[in-house]
C-alpha positions as CSV (number, residue, x, y, z in Angstrom):
1,M,3.3,5.9,12.3
2,N,1.3,3.6,14.3
3,K,-2.4,4.0,13.1
4,D,-4.0,0.8,12.3
5,I,-6.5,3.0,10.3
6,I,-6.3,6.5,9.1
7,V,-9.3,8.4,7.9
8,A,-9.5,11.6,6.7
9,E,-11.9,13.8,4.8
10,D,-12.7,16.8,3.1
11,E,-15.5,18.5,1.5
12,D,-16.1,16.2,-1.3
13,V,-15.0,12.3,0.0
14,K,-14.3,10.4,3.2
15,I,-11.5,7.9,2.9
16,I,-10.8,5.3,5.2
17,F,-7.1,3.7,4.8
18,H,-6.2,0.9,6.6
19,F,-2.8,1.9,7.0
20,K,-1.9,-1.6,9.3
21,V,-2.8,-4.2,6.7
22,F,-1.1,-1.9,3.9
23,C,2.2,-2.5,6.2
24,E,1.7,-5.8,6.6
25,L,1.0,-6.5,2.9
26,L,3.5,-4.5,2.0
27,K,6.3,-6.5,4.0
28,E,4.9,-9.6,2.5
29,C,5.0,-8.3,-0.3
30,I,8.8,-7.4,0.0
31,S,9.6,-10.9,1.2
32,I,8.3,-12.7,-1.5
33,Y,8.7,-10.5,-4.9
34,G,12.2,-9.1,-3.5
35,N,13.4,-12.9,-2.3
36,T,13.8,-11.7,0.9
37,T,13.5,-12.8,4.6
38,I,10.3,-11.4,6.2
39,E,12.8,-9.8,9.2
40,N,14.5,-8.0,6.7
41,A,11.3,-6.9,5.1
42,Q,10.1,-5.6,8.2
43,Q,13.1,-3.2,8.4
44,V,12.6,-2.3,5.1
45,V,9.0,-1.1,5.8
46,K,9.8,0.0,9.4
47,D,12.9,2.7,7.4
48,F,10.5,3.6,4.4
49,Q,10.7,7.2,4.3
50,P,7.1,7.6,2.8
51,L,5.6,5.8,6.0
52,Q,7.0,8.1,8.1
53,Q,5.5,11.4,7.1
54,P,2.7,12.4,8.3
55,I,-0.2,11.1,6.5
56,N,-3.7,13.1,7.5
57,T,-5.0,14.2,4.8
58,T,-7.2,12.8,1.5
59,D,-4.3,13.7,0.0
60,D,-1.5,12.3,1.7
61,I,-4.3,9.1,1.9
62,V,-4.4,9.5,-2.2
63,F,-0.2,9.6,-2.6
64,F,-0.4,5.9,-1.6
65,S,-3.8,4.7,-3.2
66,H,-2.3,5.7,-6.9
67,E,0.0,2.8,-7.0
68,N,0.1,-0.6,-5.9
69,I,1.0,-2.9,-3.3
70,Y,3.7,-4.3,-5.4
71,H,5.3,-0.4,-6.8
72,W,5.3,0.4,-3.3
73,A,7.1,-3.1,-2.3
74,M,10.1,-2.3,-5.0
75,L,10.2,1.6,-3.8
76,A,10.9,0.8,-0.4
77,L,13.2,-2.3,-1.2
78,Y,15.2,-1.1,-4.5
79,G,14.3,2.9,-4.2
80,E,13.4,5.0,-7.1
81,T,13.8,4.4,-10.4
82,Y,14.6,0.3,-9.3
83,W,12.8,-0.8,-12.1
84,F,16.1,0.4,-14.2
85,T,18.1,-0.8,-11.6
86,H,16.1,-4.2,-11.0
87,P,14.7,-4.4,-14.6
88,E,12.5,-7.6,-13.7
89,C,10.6,-6.1,-11.3
90,E,9.5,-3.4,-14.1
91,K,6.2,-6.0,-14.5
92,L,4.0,-7.0,-12.3
93,P,5.1,-11.0,-11.8
94,D,1.9,-12.9,-13.4
95,S,1.5,-14.6,-9.7
96,Y,0.5,-11.1,-8.1
97,E,-3.1,-10.5,-8.7
98,K,-4.3,-13.2,-7.3
99,W,-1.8,-13.2,-3.8
100,I,-2.9,-9.6,-3.7
101,E,-6.7,-10.7,-4.0
102,S,-6.0,-13.6,-1.5
103,A,-3.6,-11.3,0.9
104,L,-7.0,-8.7,1.2
105,A,-9.3,-11.8,1.8
106,Q,-7.3,-12.1,5.1
107,Y,-8.3,-9.2,6.2
108,S,-12.0,-9.1,4.7
109,L,-11.3,-6.2,2.7
110,D,-11.4,-5.6,-1.0
111,D,-8.3,-2.8,-1.3
112,C,-6.5,-0.9,1.5
113,Y,-8.7,2.1,1.0
114,E,-12.6,3.5,1.3
115,F,-13.3,6.7,-0.8
116,I,-16.4,7.3,0.1
117,S,-18.1,10.3,-1.3
118,K,-20.1,13.1,0.6
119,N,-22.0,14.3,-2.6
120,N,-24.0,10.9,-3.0
121,N,-23.1,8.5,-0.5
122,V,-21.3,6.0,-3.4
123,T,-18.7,4.0,-1.5
124,N,-15.6,3.4,-4.5
125,K,-12.5,0.7,-3.4
126,A,-9.5,2.0,-5.2
């Protein structure tokens, strides 16, 4: 998938998924917290199966928004149930919150997802 931003909507909500930013943050998170090179992290992201599926609907985007970047990074790097095979990765690293806040700020974003309610014109960040 080669989209920078994916927009999906249904009768209740419009969601803007900053897909390219998500992939960049995923790559950086894999490199930092997976202790691997950025080149290896880039290949891991490229090969990560959930990103190869079409992302066209609000449900598709919500699927990604329910977990943080760290979870997706460890899932991409170590696979399903990574917390059993790599128990050191079960909890968020102490530095994660500060890192993700800083990383998102580089893109002038609060999150990779913007939820815009069609019912009352309220924008929620995931």
